[in-house]
C-alpha positions in Angstrom: -139.0 -30.5 125.7 -137.0 -33.7 125.8 -133.3 -33.3 126.3 -131.1 -36.0 125.0 -128.0 -36.7 127.1 -124.9 -38.2 125.6 -123.5 -41.0 127.7 -119.7 -41.4 127.7 -118.4 -44.7 128.9 -114.8 -44.5 130.1 -114.4 -48.3 129.5 -115.7 -48.1 126.0 -113.4 -45.1 125.2 -110.4 -47.0 126.6 -111.3 -50.0 124.3 -111.5 -47.7 121.3 -108.2 -46.1 122.1 -106.6 -49.6 122.5 -108.0 -50.7 119.2 -106.8 -47.5 117.4 -103.3 -47.9 118.9 -103.2 -51.6 117.9 -104.0 -50.6 114.3 -101.3 -47.9 114.3 -98.8 -50.3 115.7 -99.7 -52.8 113.0 -99.1 -50.0 110.3 -95.7 -49.2 112.0 -94.7 -52.8 111.8 -95.2 -52.7 108.0 -92.2 -50.4 107.7 -90.0 -53.4 108.2 -91.6 -55.4 105.4 -89.2 -55.8 102.5 -90.4 -54.2 99.2 -93.6 -52.7 100.7 -94.4 -49.4 99.0 -97.8 -48.6 100.5 -99.5 -49.3 103.8 -101.9 -52.2 103.7 -105.1 -51.8 105.7 -105.9 -55.6 105.2 -102.5 -56.6 106.7 -103.0 -54.1 109.6 -106.5 -55.6 110.3 -105.0 -59.1 110.5 -102.2 -58.0 112.7 -104.4 -56.0 115.0 -107.1 -58.7 115.2 -109.9 -56.4 113.8 -111.9 -56.2 110.7 -110.8 -54.1 107.7 -114.0 -52.1 108.2 -112.7 -51.2 111.7 -109.4 -50.0 110.2 -111.2 -47.8 107.8 -113.4 -46.5 110.5 -110.4 -45.0 112.3 -108.2 -44.3 109.2 -110.5 -44.0 106.2 -107.9 -43.5 103.5 -104.1 -43.7 102.7 -103.6 -40.1 103.7 -105.1 -40.6 107.2 -103.0 -43.8 107.6 -99.8 -42.1 106.7 -100.6 -39.2 108.9 -101.2 -41.5 111.8 -97.9 -43.4 111.3 -95.9 -40.1 111.0 -97.5 -38.8 114.2 -96.7 -42.0 116.0 -93.1 -42.1 114.8 -92.7 -38.5 115.9 -94.1 -39.3 119.4 -91.8 -42.3 119.8 -88.7 -40.2 118.9 -89.7 -37.0 120.7 -92.1 -37.5 123.6 -91.4 -33.9 124.3 -90.9 -32.2 120.9 -87.8 -30.0 120.6 -88.5 -26.4 120.0 -88.1 -25.3 116.4 -85.3 -22.9 115.8 -86.0 -19.3 115.0 -82.3 -18.1 114.7 -79.2 -19.7 113.2 -77.6 -20.0 116.6 -80.4 -22.4 117.6 -79.9 -24.8 114.7 -77.1 -26.9 116.4 -79.3 -27.5 119.4 -82.0 -28.8 117.1 -79.6 -31.2 115.5 -78.4 -32.4 118.9 -82.0 -32.9 120.0 -82.8 -35.0 117.0 -80.0 -37.5 117.9 -80.9 -37.5 121.5 -84.4 -38.4 120.6 -83.1 -41.2 118.4 -81.3 -43.1 121.1 -82.9 -46.5 121.6 -84.8 -46.1 118.3 -82.3 -47.3 115.8 -84.5 -50.2 114.5 -87.3 -47.8 113.8 -84.9 -45.3 112.1 -83.5 -48.1 110.0 -87.0 -49.1 108.9 -87.8 -45.5 108.0 -84.7 -45.2 105.9 -84.9 -48.5 104.1 -88.7 -48.8 103.7 -90.4 -47.9 100.5 -93.0 -46.1 102.6 -90.4 -44.2 104.5 -90.0 -41.2 102.3 -93.7 -40.3 102.5 -93.6 -40.6 106.3 -90.4 -38.6 106.6 -91.7 -35.9 104.4 -94.7 -35.4 106.7 -92.6 -35.5 109.8 -90.0 -33.0 108.5 -92.2 -30.4 106.9 -92.2 -27.9 109.8 -88.6 -28.7 110.7 -87.4 -28.0 107.1 -89.3 -24.7 107.0 -87.7 -23.6 110.3 -84.2 -24.6 109.1 -84.8 -22.7 105.8 -86.1 -19.6 107.5 -83.2 -19.5 110.0 -80.5 -19.9 107.3 -82.2 -17.4 105.0 -82.1 -14.9 107.8 -78.2 -14.8 107.6 -78.5 -13.0 104.2 -76.0 -15.1 102.2 -76.4 -15.8 98.5 -79.4 -17.7 97.3 -77.4 -20.7 95.9 -75.2 -20.9 99.0 -78.2 -20.8 101.3 -80.1 -23.4 99.3 -77.1 -25.8 99.6 -76.8 -25.1 103.3 -80.5 -25.8 103.9 -80.1 -29.2 102.2 -77.0 -30.2 104.2 -78.4 -29.0 107.6 -81.7 -30.7 106.9 -79.8 -34.0 106.2 -77.7 -33.7 109.3 -80.9 -33.2 111.4 -82.5 -36.5 110.1 -82.7 -40.2 110.6 -80.9 -40.7 107.3 -77.6 -39.2 108.5 -78.0 -40.9 111.9 -78.3 -44.4 110.5 -75.4 -44.0 108.1 -73.1 -42.5 110.8 -74.1 -45.3 113.2 -74.1 -48.3 110.8 -71.4 -47.4 108.4 -69.0 -45.4 110.5 -69.5 -47.0 113.9 -70.5 -43.8 115.8 -72.8 -43.9 118.7 -75.9 -41.6 118.3 -74.5 -39.1 120.8 -71.2 -39.0 118.9 -73.1 -38.6 115.6 -75.2 -35.8 117.1 -72.1 -34.0 118.4 -70.4 -34.3 115.0 -73.5 -33.1 113.1 -74.0 -30.1 115.4 -70.3 -29.1 114.9 -70.8 -29.4 111.1 -73.9 -27.3 111.4 -71.9 -24.6 113.2 -69.3 -24.6 110.5 -72.0 -24.2 107.8 -73.5 -21.3 109.7 -70.1 -19.7 110.1 -69.4 -20.0 106.3 -72.7 -18.5 105.4 -72.2 -15.6 107.8 -68.8 -14.9 106.3 -70.3 -14.9 102.8 -73.1 -12.6 103.9 -70.6 -10.0 105.2 -68.2 -10.2 102.3 -68.1 -7.1 100.0 -69.9 -7.7 96.8 -68.0 -7.2 93.5 -70.0 -5.0 91.0 -70.8 -7.0 87.9 -72.3 -6.4 84.4 -73.6 -8.9 81.9 -70.1 -9.3 80.7 -68.7 -10.1 84.1 -67.0 -8.2 87.0 -66.3 -4.5 86.5 -62.5 -4.0 86.5 -61.0 -1.6 89.0 -59.9 1.7 87.5 -58.6 3.4 90.6 -55.1 5.1 90.5 -54.3 4.0 87.0 -52.6 6.4 84.6 -54.5 7.4 81.5 -53.4 5.7 78.3 -52.1 7.8 75.4 -53.4 7.4 71.8 -51.2 4.4 71.0 -52.3 2.5 74.2 -49.2 3.2 76.3 -49.4 4.6 79.8 
């Protein structure tokens, strides 16, 4: 019986990896193109010096292209991904880690915030982070509406959107922005915790049930 052996060329593999990375870098560069709403394989091919067929070989559709860009952005910001929080007490550390990872990456963050493609990429990057934030805050046990608002604000604080605004519009350094956002997160957690331990007032469809303790009985004409 003839056995077919697969030959792996390290040099060929390295060339393929360089080609793939060049295409990803070309897609990343498109984030800075004004008015661009979708990634362009043709523009990426020209920038990377390859054929459009080669682009589609590595990234066959828009979903694969967006996934590659999102993964590359995450790698550039977090060479060592911060652990996702499992308790409310860990949320401020996540917020701080996001800003630490953003140092030196303001041009990339600005492109993510201003690009028409940015929202799709940010949604992919943030999915697991958003779920972890939601689970941690829901564990406090506060009201549904209060928790929903808290999830929205903490998710914003732990994002490029807030970092760019705090740096560009208010002149904070990214470490300062991270410290302020972590403190705000602690305040939100404290507020939710206080709401969770607050005694609940019994209600009916008509509103709160009035207290009747230690009140004298009324006589027939309504006087007590």
